C-alpha positions in Angstrom: -42.0 10.4 8.9 -39.9 8.6 6.2 -37.9 11.0 4.2 -36.0 8.5 2.1 -37.3 5.3 0.6 -35.1 3.0 -1.4 -36.6 1.8 -4.6 -35.5 -1.9 -4.8 -37.0 -2.3 -8.3 -34.2 -0.4 -10.0 -31.0 -2.3 -11.0 -28.0 -1.9 -8.7 -24.4 -1.4 -9.6 -22.2 -4.4 -10.3 -20.7 -6.3 -7.4 -17.7 -8.5 -8.0 -17.0 -11.3 -5.6 -13.6 -13.1 -5.7 -13.6 -16.7 -4.6 -10.6 -18.7 -3.7 -7.1 -17.9 -2.5 -6.0 -14.4 -3.1 -2.7 -13.6 -4.9 0.0 -12.2 -2.6 2.4 -9.9 -4.1 6.1 -10.7 -3.6 8.3 -7.6 -3.0 12.0 -8.0 -3.6 14.3 -6.6 -0.9 15.5 -4.0 -3.4 12.0 -2.7 -4.0 11.1 -2.8 -0.3 14.3 -0.8 0.5 13.5 1.9 -2.1 9.9 2.3 -0.8 11.3 2.6 2.8 13.8 5.1 1.6 11.1 7.1 0.0 9.1 7.1 3.2 12.1 8.6 5.0 12.6 11.5 2.5 12.1 15.0 4.0 8.4 15.9 4.0 7.3 12.4 3.2 4.1 11.1 4.8 4.1 7.3 5.4 0.4 6.8 4.6 0.8 8.7 1.3 3.9 6.6 0.3 2.1 3.4 1.2 -1.0 4.5 -0.8 1.1 5.2 -3.8 2.5 1.7 -3.7 -0.8 0.0 -2.9 0.2 -1.3 0.5 -1.1 -0.5 4.0 0.7 2.0 6.2 1.1 -0.8 8.8 2.9 -2.9 6.2 5.3 -0.1 5.5 5.9 0.5 9.2 6.9 -3.2 9.5 9.4 -2.7 6.6 10.8 0.5 8.3 11.3 -1.4 11.5 13.1 -4.2 9.6 15.4 -1.6 8.1 16.2 -0.1 11.5 17.0 -3.5 12.8 19.4 -4.1 9.9 17.3 -6.8 8.3 16.5 -4.7 5.2 19.0 -2.5 3.4 18.1 0.9 1.9 19.6 1.9 -1.5 22.9 3.8 -1.2 22.0 6.4 -3.7 18.7 7.3 -2.0 16.7 7.3 -5.2 13.0 6.8 -4.5 11.2 3.9 -5.9 9.4 4.5 -9.2 7.7 1.1 -9.1 3.9 1.3 -8.6 1.1 -1.2 -8.9 
């Protein structure tokens, strides 16, 4: 027995397709450092910090690893990043 039938005659929502090369954002080391510092704040959740800045948690973990390896410096004052996309 079919309980749900889709009516294909009704218009659907708009779908946007982007063609061509996507634009990559360029993050300065200062901004990266502030975002990483924010992720190390007491009570911070990495996925929430990443979501706030429109990056994947995996991306933020790579930046955190770079900071631990000394390849990315964190701000001395510890102020969180207020920059958001």
